[in-house]
C-alpha positions in Angstrom: 99.9 102.9 118.1 102.2 101.9 115.4 101.5 98.6 113.6 105.4 97.4 113.8 107.4 97.5 116.9 110.6 98.6 117.0 112.7 95.0 116.4 110.9 93.6 114.0 110.0 92.9 110.4 106.6 93.3 108.9 107.1 90.4 107.8 107.5 88.5 111.2 110.6 87.9 110.5 113.5 90.2 113.4 114.7 93.0 111.8 118.4 94.4 112.9 118.3 96.2 116.9 117.4 99.6 117.4 120.0 102.3 116.2 121.7 99.8 113.6 122.7 101.5 110.5 121.3 100.5 107.9 121.7 101.0 103.9 118.6 101.9 102.1 116.4 99.0 99.8 115.1 99.9 96.5 112.5 97.3 95.2 111.6 98.3 91.5 108.4 97.0 90.4 107.6 96.8 86.4 109.1 94.9 84.3 108.6 97.6 81.7 108.9 100.4 83.5 109.3 102.6 80.0 106.1 101.7 79.1 104.7 102.3 82.5 105.8 105.6 83.1 106.3 107.3 79.9 104.1 110.0 80.0 102.1 109.2 83.3 102.7 112.2 86.6 104.5 110.1 89.2 103.3 110.7 93.3 105.1 109.1 96.3 103.7 108.2 99.4 106.2 108.3 102.8 105.4 105.4 105.8 107.2 106.7 109.3 107.1 103.0 110.9 108.0 102.0 113.6 110.9 99.5 112.3 111.2 100.8 109.1 110.8 104.3 106.4 109.9 103.5 103.7 108.7 105.7 100.3 106.7 104.6 97.4 106.9 105.5 94.1 103.5 105.0 91.1 101.9 106.7 88.3 98.7 109.1 89.2 96.7 105.6 88.2 98.3 103.0 91.0 100.9 101.0 89.1 103.7 100.9 91.4 107.3 101.9 90.5 109.8 101.8 92.4 110.3 101.6 96.5 113.1 102.3 99.7 113.0 101.6 102.6 116.0 102.1 105.5 115.8 101.3 109.5 114.1 103.6 111.8 116.5 105.4 113.7 115.5 104.9 117.0 118.7 105.5 119.7 117.8 103.2 123.0 117.9 103.9 127.0 117.6 101.7 130.1 114.7 100.5 130.8 112.7 100.4 127.2 113.2 104.2 127.0 113.0 104.7 122.6 113.9 108.3 121.0 115.2 109.4 117.9 116.8 112.9 117.2 115.9 115.5 114.6 119.2 115.2 112.9 119.2 111.3 112.7 115.3 111.3 111.4 115.4 114.1 108.4 118.8 112.7 107.7 117.3 109.2 107.4 114.1 110.3 104.9 116.6 112.2 102.8 118.3 108.5 102.3 115.1 107.0 101.8 113.7 109.6 99.3 116.8 109.7 97.8 117.3 105.9 97.0 113.9 106.2 96.2 114.9 108.8 93.2 117.8 108.0 92.2 115.6 104.3 90.9 113.3 106.4 89.4 115.3 108.7 87.7 117.0 105.8 85.6 113.7 104.4 84.3 112.4 107.5 83.4 112.6 111.4 83.2 109.6 112.7 84.8 109.5 114.0 88.2 108.0 113.5 91.6 105.1 115.4 91.4 103.2 114.9 95.1 104.6 113.2 98.0 102.1 112.2 100.6 103.5 111.4 103.9 101.7 108.5 106.8 103.4 107.3 110.1 102.9 106.4 113.9 101.0 108.4 115.9 101.6 109.6 119.1 104.9 110.3 118.4 106.3 113.8 117.1 108.5 116.5 118.6 108.0 120.0 120.3 109.8 122.8 118.3 110.4 126.5 119.0 109.4 129.8 116.4 112.3 128.9 114.1 111.3 125.5 114.0 114.3 123.7 115.4 113.6 120.7 117.3 113.5 121.5 121.0 113.2 117.6 122.3 113.8 114.3 120.8 111.0 112.1 119.6 110.0 109.6 121.9 108.4 106.4 120.9 104.8 105.3 121.3 106.1 102.3 123.2 108.4 104.1 125.3 107.3 103.8 128.7 108.2 107.7 130.3 104.9 109.6 130.6 103.9 106.3 133.6 104.2 108.5 136.4 102.7 111.8 135.3 99.3 110.1 133.7 98.4 108.5 136.9 99.0 112.1 138.8 97.5 113.4 136.6 94.2 115.8 138.3 91.0 113.1 139.5 89.1 115.4 137.0 91.0 114.7 134.0 91.7 111.6 134.6 87.9 110.3 135.1 87.5 112.6 132.0 89.8 111.5 129.7 88.2 108.8 127.5 85.0 110.2 127.2 86.8 113.4 126.2 90.1 112.1 124.0 88.8 108.7 123.1 91.7 107.6 124.4 92.8 105.5 127.5 95.0 107.2 129.7 98.7 106.0 130.2 102.1 106.4 129.3 101.4 105.4 125.5 99.2 109.3 124.9 101.1 112.3 123.9 99.8 114.3 126.7 101.8 112.2 129.1 105.2 112.5 127.6 104.9 116.3 127.2 104.4 116.5 131.3 107.1 113.8 131.6 109.1 117.0 129.8 107.8 119.5 132.1 108.3 117.7 135.2 111.9 117.4 133.8 112.7 120.9 133.0 111.2 122.0 130.1 109.5 124.5 130.0 106.3 124.5 127.1 105.8 128.1 126.7 106.1 129.1 123.6 106.7 125.8 121.8 104.2 123.3 119.4 104.0 120.8 119.0 104.6 118.3 115.3 103.8 114.9 115.4 106.1 112.5 112.7 104.7 112.8 109.6 104.3 116.8 110.4 107.7 117.6 111.5 108.9 115.6 108.5 106.8 118.1 106.1 107.7 121.0 107.5 111.8 119.6 106.8 111.7 119.1 103.5 110.2 122.6 103.3 105.8 123.1 104.1 104.5 124.7 106.0 103.8 124.5 109.8 100.6 122.6 110.1 98.5 119.5 112.8 96.4 116.9 110.4 93.6 115.4 112.6 93.9 111.9 112.5 97.0 111.6 114.5 96.6 115.1 116.3 93.4 112.9 117.7 95.8 110.7 119.3 97.8 112.9 121.4 95.1 113.2 124.2 94.8 117.3 123.7 91.3 117.0 121.1 87.7 116.9 122.3 86.3 114.1 119.9 83.0 115.8 119.9 84.1 119.2 119.4 87.5 118.6 117.4 89.0 121.4 119.0 91.2 121.8 121.7 90.3 119.6 124.8 91.0 123.2 126.9 91.7 122.1 130.6 94.0 119.6 129.3 95.8 122.7 128.3 95.8 123.9 131.2 96.7 120.4 133.2 100.2 120.8 130.7 100.6 124.8 132.0 100.2 125.5 128.4 97.6 127.0 125.9 95.9 126.7 122.1 99.2 128.2 121.1 101.0 124.4 121.7 98.9 123.2 118.9 99.7 124.9 115.1 96.6 125.1 112.2 94.9 122.1 111.7 94.5 120.9 108.3 92.0 117.5 106.8 94.6 114.1 106.0 95.3 115.1 102.5 95.7 118.7 102.1 98.2 121.2 101.3 101.2 121.4 103.1 103.3 123.2 100.7 106.2 122.4 98.7 109.4 120.1 99.0 112.4 122.6 98.2 114.4 121.7 100.9 117.8 122.0 99.1 119.1 119.2 100.5 116.4 117.1 97.9 116.8 115.5 94.8 116.3 117.8 92.2 113.6 115.1 90.6 112.0 115.2 94.3 112.3 119.5 94.2 109.3 121.1 94.1 106.6 118.0 94.4 103.6 118.8 96.6 103.8 117.6 99.8 100.9 116.5 102.1 100.7 114.6 105.5 98.1 111.5 104.5 97.5 111.1 108.3 97.6 107.5 111.1 99.8 105.3 109.1 96.7 102.1 110.1 94.3 104.2 108.8 95.6 105.3 105.7 96.9 101.4 105.4 92.4 101.0 105.0 91.7 103.3 103.3 94.8 102.5 101.0 92.3 100.3 97.8 89.2 102.5 98.3 87.1 104.0 101.3 85.9 100.7 104.0 82.9 99.6 104.1 80.9 100.9 107.2 80.0 97.0 108.7 83.7 96.3 108.0 87.4 95.6 109.6 90.4 96.1 108.6 93.0 94.0 110.3 97.1 95.1 110.0 99.3 92.6 111.3 102.6 94.0 112.6 104.1 94.2 116.1 100.1 95.3 116.9 97.7 93.3 115.5 95.3 96.2 115.4 92.0 95.6 114.3 90.2 99.3 112.5 86.4 99.6 112.2 84.8 102.7 110.0 81.6 104.7 112.1 79.9 108.5 110.6 80.5 110.2 113.6 81.1 110.4 117.2 80.0 107.6 119.6 79.2 110.4 122.5 81.1 110.6 125.6 79.9 107.8 127.5 80.5 105.1 124.7 84.0 106.5 124.2 84.5 105.4 128.2 83.2 101.6 128.5 85.0 101.2 125.0 88.3 102.4 127.1 87.7 100.2 129.8 88.5 97.4 127.2 91.6 99.6 125.6 90.1 100.4 122.2 90.0 104.1 120.8 87.5 106.2 119.1 89.0 108.7 117.2 89.3 111.0 114.5 89.8 109.4 111.0 91.7 110.6 107.7 88.0 110.6 105.9 86.5 114.4 106.7 83.8 114.0 109.1 84.8 109.9 109.9 85.2 108.4 113.4 86.9 105.4 114.1 87.3 103.1 116.5 91.3 101.2 117.1 91.4 98.3 118.5 95.5 96.5 119.3 96.3 93.2 120.2 100.5 92.5 120.8 100.2 89.9 118.8 103.4 90.0 116.3 105.9 90.9 119.5 104.2 87.5 121.1 104.3 85.7 118.3 107.9 87.1 117.2 109.3 85.7 121.0 108.7 82.8 119.9 110.0 82.9 116.8 113.4 83.8 118.8 113.2 81.7 121.4 113.2 78.6 119.0 116.0 80.1 117.0 114.1 81.2 114.0 115.6 84.2 112.5 114.8 83.7 109.1 111.6 83.0 106.0 113.1 79.7 105.9 112.2 78.8 109.7 108.9 80.6 109.7 108.0 79.2 106.7 108.6 75.5 108.0 107.1 76.4 111.0 104.2 77.4 109.9 104.5 74.5 107.4 104.5 72.4 111.2 102.0 74.4 112.5 99.2 74.1 109.8 99.8 70.4 110.3 98.5 70.2 113.7 94.9 70.6 114.3 93.7 74.1 115.2 93.1 73.3 118.8 97.3 71.1 119.0 97.2 67.9 120.4 99.0 69.3 123.4 97.5 72.2 124.5 96.4 71.3 127.9 99.8 70.9 128.6 101.2 74.4 127.6 99.4 78.3 129.1 100.4 81.6 127.3 99.6 85.3 128.1 101.0 88.3 127.2 99.5 89.4 124.3 96.2 91.9 125.4 97.4 95.9 124.5 98.4 96.4 128.2 100.7 93.2 127.9 103.0 93.0 125.9 105.2 90.3 128.3 104.9 86.9 127.1 104.4 84.7 129.8 104.8 80.8 128.8 104.3 77.7 130.8 105.3 73.9 129.5 103.8 71.1 132.1 104.3 68.7 130.3 106.8 66.9 127.2 106.2 66.4 123.6 105.5 70.4 123.6 106.9 71.3 120.0 107.7 75.4 118.8 104.8 74.2 116.2 102.5 74.0 119.1 103.2 77.1 121.2 103.2 78.9 118.5 99.3 76.8 118.0 99.0 78.3 121.4 99.8 81.3 120.5 97.5 82.2 117.5 94.8 80.6 120.8 95.6 83.1 123.0 95.6 86.0 120.5 92.6 85.1 118.7 91.1 85.2 122.7 92.1 89.0 122.7 90.8 89.2 119.5 87.1 87.8 120.2 87.3 90.3 123.6 87.9 93.7 121.9 85.0 92.1 118.9 82.8 91.8 121.6 83.3 95.1 123.4 82.8 96.9 120.0 79.7 94.8 119.2 78.2 96.3 122.8 78.0 100.0 120.5 77.4 98.9 117.5 75.9 96.2 115.1 78.1 93.3 114.5 80.3 94.3 111.1 79.8 91.3 108.5 83.5 91.4 106.8 87.3 92.1 107.0 90.4 92.4 105.9 93.7 91.0 107.2 96.7 92.5 105.9 100.6 92.9 107.2 103.5 90.4 106.9 102.3 88.1 109.8 99.4 87.1 107.3 101.3 85.5 104.7 101.8 82.2 107.0 99.1 80.1 106.4 98.6 79.2 110.0 97.2 82.9 110.5 95.2 82.4 108.1 93.4 79.5 109.9 93.1 80.9 112.9 91.8 84.4 111.6 89.6 82.6 109.5 87.4 81.6 113.3 86.9 85.1 114.9 87.0 87.3 111.5 83.8 87.4 110.1 84.1 87.2 106.1 87.7 87.6 106.2 89.6 88.3 103.1 93.4 89.0 102.7 95.6 91.4 100.9 98.4 90.1 99.5 100.3 94.3 99.3 103.5 94.3 100.7 103.5 98.4 101.1 99.7 98.5 102.1 101.0 101.9 104.0 102.1 103.9 101.6 101.1 102.7 98.9 97.8 104.0 101.0 99.9 107.4 100.8 100.7 108.0 97.6 97.0 107.4 96.6 96.3 110.4 98.6 99.5 112.2 96.9 97.8 111.3 93.7 94.5 112.9 94.8 95.9 116.1 95.5 98.3 115.9 92.5 95.2 116.3 90.4 93.2 118.8 92.3 95.8 121.0 91.9 96.4 122.5 88.2 98.9 121.4 86.4 100.6 124.5 86.2 101.1 125.2 89.9 102.2 121.6 90.1 105.2 122.0 87.8 
């Protein structure tokens, strides 16, 4: 799942509509860039997000230099269908790279020597033997595939969560593949690439998969880490559908596309992995008894575990819509639980006519001036944050209910959903002892006050682009692991 949805920025302020073009925006971070970058090697992290695609350039020690961002080029269709074609994807990535590279060139003659790509899970493309896309990329939140998931063989449905660590539904890749198959696409001779791996290939890298992203497709058995052959047979294909799998941060080759700027040409390429996991590791290894919580359209709770929990535990967790999949750290697994908190809160902002940061900050102040329990709670009924829901249901049964009261009710509702997820995880593992809250919504004091009630010993990250920064740190590790002469 992605930490952001199709119509919201990370700050919780509505972004432009899907498919609307946007000129890349860039930010130069250092006040004295020449003193930071001279003599230091540069790396970049790319984050292929649901709302925006970003590139963050840093030096080898993690000092941020430049960021650029452009809207994700989704194309909307009827019934919530959302996709992007390969040409639009590649063009957008090249634009975001060019914008950052241009600003870097104005600061220093140093070139960007390594690029790591992260991004959303459950979205990718089928390619032919020439590397050309045979399909568009469906968004992870696209509803297509729901009927196919219901129509899978009974033994596939019964064993799906236990084998794959994922609840079966439209979101998982196998359901989208079955939809394509049922609508006339032959899967024979095609290969699957998740979105970051497709972009790595388009920039000149090798055709390969990364473990954490592929772990979210429904094609992998979590105990063995190998393809689940019964699922492949169900789709009518074999293991040739899956290119070789590499660890996050392994070399994917070099960026040698002729369309890249001169100061990016020849950069080492890698795939950093699934966005939430990359963000969680951005500032170093995540402690074992710790929650990393990122708040975008989906609020994601992530916890690292040392080994797979096993078939029965995965099936129990899936009943609570909790995933157990492979981490970006070799040998580690993660529990991933989601709540559509940001979606519910964004729709409340929209209904209240709040569409900018000033309005959101004013609402935040109004909410924080209420007691946590509100003053009109008995007059409000609100739901919709459960991860398989996403429809804001609101009933106001009395007078005197302000937008602040409704927003406070949403925070209590999402706290209740988070508490249920934590309770389910605590049945399988010792309770977590600490947590970190990240993401744009974490900038609201009312959100922080609410989450302190359900998250243990909570701290807050103020980094704006945690996934892109985490990917840049992966690129730095790759750069330092390769002899300098080979990265020239």
